[in-house]
Steps between C-alpha positions, in 0.01 A plus 500: 500500500697176551440254783711185535390244757707192586677476165717189468703366209637148491723342238490128558546453873687829544316800644613815314244739648348405832168650616575867418233767553502876438299779341585785264300820471491778238786745530732247663829363370564168668858376495535122518845421637700215650803281433539280193259209513251684723217445249462862388473445124285190550254704705482766229446234232224343709323837518537541122361145459808381313582254777256258661424578863256437781333754723262781417596814307266787416532801271237765579290226657527264202653156536818516289480126430161547333567819304506464119845546348406824327355640822812403692718673240291814539550488876872433541812531285829319559851623428757220505868546585614367161346458155548276198439718196547318168292709258607838364216707641538874498486652847150628431382158382647343814322748724175451307494130596389618843164598354401149391267441795309821421420410140146400413473125450294561184639810331844522664432869559667664798338835569758735650774243461723709274498782754595259780789370289627849423468608863696196621775557243531863601496424872785251459707741291486287185350744251826536307534121485141404418577397140826323586542123482460379857773240445752784474418650841730483798389297801378809683318637196331165441384478860353851469320385184346208688411735786323719244318188381356429844419869546309489169313196629340753736425274795440608860761253630859467386710196594878544466737206529845643580464749214849652526711186533823530300428863405745787545427753774345770275252247360418372850415853604302558181283187537416572864440872442268425206306246705474747788360758258252246357380420852399861565183449295220412747375142507834335422728274703833324449640172631874456441736212562823676596859396555642841586379588849606861466277549197220325687542731798511815287196433281278260693209603721456147637709187527451124504805316630526127429730217600482134394160554342339650810392853584743647750357852523239710319385858535621859457864516396625642829343208686632230266851609407621514858847398610369188678274389214773539238751319720255212542427485126858517371693350794722807517491851642378674184485841667864479609600391150325799343645734763848382398425554132367848561802584716730407212320747273517766770876445528530537123307830510726625781807428286343679205433807714 
């Protein structure tokens, strides 16, 4: 589905992403992780063609750099970690914006689009809110509305840029569970920039670990999120840190019993 060869991003004389290569196949959920400044979001933006890059990237054999904008929008959808919403769309109108790339250039018809919108709203648990002003939604509800928008876009590839940053725990679980459910349809794949390594480990099938713009490790999750790799990426014993956190919860459960 997606092949990235030697992707590099430079801003001035600074190398943000340095010669990164990987591939993503249908059915996979690739978690892109690493410390702050590793180049994770820049790599995702380069794939989405919103940031200039060098290298060679293919989607189903097509050169992403040469794909028409409408074709690119039918191939991959992007969910950002934050949104600037200034117009009082209803939730349904907001979700419907995801269908723009599927409209006919001449008649603006979108055969099957209304069904895709309704399915996305239902999947994200927004049916009761579909006529509500999106400006009145909570942060978690708004992020679910934007997730429904990219679901309605109906692309094979979904790009998520830290989609649960600043969200409460129930909304974090909701966003990842909904994405996991979306991925069960054959022919789909997900690439996520993640900050929470525990979420990455729970939901991801594959991992791409970065540090200082370079690829540190890539492959199945069990081969990437190893104690040594995580220690090298974050300059700390991540496994020991998590063990301590889990032990604290176990102690709390023992007291409760």
